[in-house]
C-alpha positions as CSV (number, residue, x, y, z in Angstrom):
1,X,4.1,-9.6,24.5
2,X,4.4,-12.6,22.2
3,X,7.8,-11.5,20.7
4,X,9.3,-11.1,24.2
5,X,8.1,-14.6,25.1
6,X,9.5,-16.0,21.9
7,X,12.9,-14.4,22.6
8,X,12.8,-15.8,26.2
9,X,12.1,-19.2,24.8
10,X,15.0,-18.8,22.4
11,X,17.4,-17.8,25.2
12,X,16.2,-20.7,27.4
13,X,16.7,-23.3,24.7
14,X,19.9,-21.8,23.1
15,X,18.1,-20.9,19.9
16,X,18.6,-17.9,17.5
17,X,16.3,-14.9,18.1
18,X,13.9,-14.1,15.3
19,X,13.0,-10.7,14.1
20,X,10.1,-11.4,11.7
21,X,8.6,-14.7,13.1
22,X,8.0,-16.3,16.5
23,X,9.6,-19.6,17.4
24,X,7.3,-22.5,16.5
25,X,5.8,-24.8,19.1
26,X,7.2,-28.0,17.8
27,X,5.5,-30.2,20.4
28,X,2.1,-29.4,19.1
29,X,3.2,-29.7,15.5
30,X,4.7,-33.1,15.9
31,X,1.6,-34.3,17.9
32,X,-0.8,-33.3,15.2
33,X,1.3,-34.7,12.4
34,X,1.7,-38.1,14.2
35,X,-2.0,-38.4,14.9
36,X,-3.0,-37.5,11.4
37,X,-0.5,-40.0,10.0
38,X,-1.8,-42.8,12.2
39,X,-5.3,-42.3,10.7
40,X,-3.9,-41.9,7.1
41,X,-5.5,-38.5,7.0
42,X,-2.5,-36.4,5.9
43,X,-1.4,-36.1,2.3
44,X,0.9,-33.0,2.6
45,X,1.9,-30.0,4.6
46,X,1.6,-26.5,3.1
47,X,4.1,-24.0,4.3
48,X,2.5,-20.5,3.9
49,X,4.3,-17.3,4.6
50,X,2.3,-14.0,4.6
51,X,3.8,-10.5,4.2
52,X,2.3,-7.0,4.1
53,X,4.4,-4.6,2.0
54,X,2.6,-1.5,3.3
55,X,0.3,-0.9,6.2
56,X,-0.3,-3.7,8.6
57,X,-3.7,-3.5,10.6
58,X,-3.2,-4.6,14.2
59,X,-6.8,-4.3,15.6
60,X,-10.4,-4.1,14.5
61,X,-10.2,-0.3,15.1
62,X,-7.8,0.0,12.2
63,X,-10.2,-1.9,9.9
64,X,-13.1,0.3,10.9
65,X,-11.0,3.3,10.1
66,X,-10.4,1.9,6.6
67,X,-6.8,0.9,7.3
68,X,-7.0,-2.2,5.1
69,X,-3.8,-3.7,3.7
70,X,-3.4,-2.6,0.1
71,X,-1.4,-5.7,-0.7
72,X,-1.0,-9.1,0.8
73,X,1.8,-11.4,-0.5
74,X,1.8,-15.2,0.0
75,X,4.6,-17.7,-0.5
76,X,3.2,-21.2,-0.6
77,X,5.2,-24.4,-0.7
78,X,3.8,-27.9,-0.6
79,X,5.6,-30.8,1.2
80,X,4.2,-34.3,0.4
81,X,3.9,-36.3,3.6
82,X,6.3,-38.9,2.2
83,X,9.1,-36.3,2.3
84,X,8.8,-35.6,6.0
85,X,10.8,-37.5,8.6
86,X,9.1,-40.1,10.7
87,X,10.8,-39.7,14.1
88,X,9.6,-37.0,16.5
89,X,13.1,-35.5,17.0
90,X,13.7,-35.2,13.2
91,X,10.2,-33.8,12.7
92,X,10.9,-31.1,15.3
93,X,14.2,-30.2,13.5
94,X,12.3,-30.2,10.2
95,X,9.7,-27.7,11.6
96,X,12.5,-25.4,13.0
97,X,14.2,-25.5,9.6
98,X,11.1,-24.3,7.9
99,X,10.9,-21.4,10.4
100,X,14.5,-20.4,9.7
101,X,13.6,-20.3,6.1
102,X,10.5,-18.1,6.9
103,X,12.7,-15.7,8.8
104,X,15.2,-15.3,5.9
105,X,12.3,-15.1,3.4
106,X,10.6,-12.3,5.3
107,X,13.9,-10.5,5.9
108,X,14.6,-10.6,2.2
109,X,11.0,-9.4,1.6
110,X,11.1,-6.3,3.9
111,X,14.7,-5.4,3.4
112,X,14.7,-6.0,-0.3
113,X,12.2,-5.4,-3.1
114,X,9.0,-6.2,-1.1
115,X,8.4,-9.4,-3.2
116,X,8.8,-13.1,-2.7
117,X,9.8,-13.5,-6.3
118,X,13.4,-13.8,-7.2
119,X,12.8,-11.4,-10.1
120,X,11.5,-8.7,-7.7
121,X,8.0,-8.8,-9.3
122,X,4.8,-9.8,-7.7
123,X,2.7,-12.5,-9.3
124,X,-0.8,-11.1,-9.4
125,X,-3.7,-13.4,-10.3
126,X,-5.4,-12.1,-13.5
127,X,-8.8,-12.2,-11.8
128,X,-7.8,-9.5,-9.3
129,X,-8.5,-5.8,-9.7
130,X,-8.8,-2.7,-7.5
131,X,-12.5,-2.6,-8.2
132,X,-13.0,-6.2,-7.3
133,X,-11.0,-5.8,-4.1
134,X,-13.0,-2.8,-3.1
135,X,-16.3,-4.6,-3.8
136,X,-15.3,-7.6,-1.7
137,X,-14.4,-5.2,1.2
138,X,-17.7,-3.5,1.1
139,X,-19.7,-6.7,0.8
140,X,-17.8,-8.3,3.7
141,X,-18.4,-5.3,6.0
142,X,-22.1,-5.1,4.9
143,X,-22.6,-8.8,5.5
144,X,-21.0,-9.0,9.0
145,X,-22.9,-5.9,10.0
146,X,-26.3,-7.1,8.7
147,X,-26.1,-10.8,9.4
148,X,-25.7,-10.7,13.3
149,X,-28.5,-8.0,13.5
150,X,-30.7,-10.1,11.2
151,X,-30.2,-13.3,13.3
152,X,-31.0,-11.4,16.5
153,X,-34.2,-10.0,14.9
154,X,-35.3,-13.5,13.7
155,X,-34.7,-15.0,17.2
156,X,-36.7,-12.2,18.8
157,X,-39.7,-12.1,16.4
158,X,-40.2,-15.6,15.1
159,X,-40.8,-18.8,17.1
160,X,-39.5,-21.1,14.2
161,X,-36.1,-19.4,14.5
162,X,-36.1,-19.9,18.2
163,X,-36.9,-23.6,17.8
164,X,-34.3,-24.0,15.1
165,X,-31.7,-22.4,17.4
166,X,-32.6,-24.7,20.3
167,X,-32.5,-27.8,17.9
168,X,-29.0,-26.8,16.7
169,X,-27.8,-26.5,20.3
170,X,-29.2,-30.0,21.2
171,X,-27.7,-31.5,18.0
172,X,-24.2,-30.1,18.7
173,X,-24.4,-31.3,22.3
174,X,-25.6,-34.8,21.4
175,X,-23.0,-35.3,18.6
176,X,-20.3,-34.1,20.9
177,X,-21.3,-36.6,23.5
178,X,-21.7,-39.5,21.1
179,X,-19.0,-38.9,18.4
180,X,-16.7,-36.5,20.1
181,X,-17.2,-33.6,17.7
182,X,-18.0,-32.8,14.1
183,X,-14.3,-33.0,13.1
184,X,-14.2,-36.7,14.1
185,X,-17.3,-37.3,12.0
186,X,-15.5,-35.6,9.1
187,X,-12.4,-37.7,9.5
188,X,-14.5,-40.9,9.6
189,X,-16.2,-39.8,6.4
190,X,-12.8,-39.0,4.9
191,X,-11.5,-42.5,5.8
192,X,-14.6,-44.2,4.4
193,X,-14.5,-42.5,1.0
194,X,-10.8,-43.0,0.8
195,X,-11.2,-46.7,1.3
196,X,-14.0,-46.8,-1.2
197,X,-11.8,-45.1,-3.7
198,X,-9.0,-47.5,-3.1
199,X,-11.4,-50.4,-3.4
200,X,-12.8,-49.0,-6.7
201,X,-9.3,-48.5,-8.1
202,X,-8.3,-52.0,-7.2
203,X,-11.4,-53.5,-8.7
204,X,-10.8,-51.6,-12.0
205,X,-7.2,-53.0,-12.2
């Protein structure tokens, strides 16, 4: 499994074995950061650690049986891009350091008070409630049950749905061939609006 492969990777590279996290693939991380930096498309990196104090569903069968996690805890930390190292080697070390912190954070969580807070108390958003969580669960299950069946019914019964489906397939194939994917179009739009904002701010000054 993935944990065994992570331990084998640690032994091969002389790294510490982890109990609560898997070793990060720093090559992919540094590649993505460098590419986003080149296009000036990265403002910050958000380090998110997730923990489940009670039951942890592993498969869809657990969810269908109603084995939902009763609580999900998040620890979020923002690192502005200016604070990250620029060289590939230092960036890999930075990434590994964050994973070491995750391991210790999760160890403290599961072996301690089941909380990321130093005071041992969970910070619960005021908008949350048991009733709201239950309503979201029911609506989500209903939506993902009805939506696929509804789409299949539309495709089977109505020609306009069939033509729309064909048009969307053609659109995605064409934009992939011409632009390389929707994500590249989004990045181009991001660069354009960012330049426009800088130009506007300079004009005001």
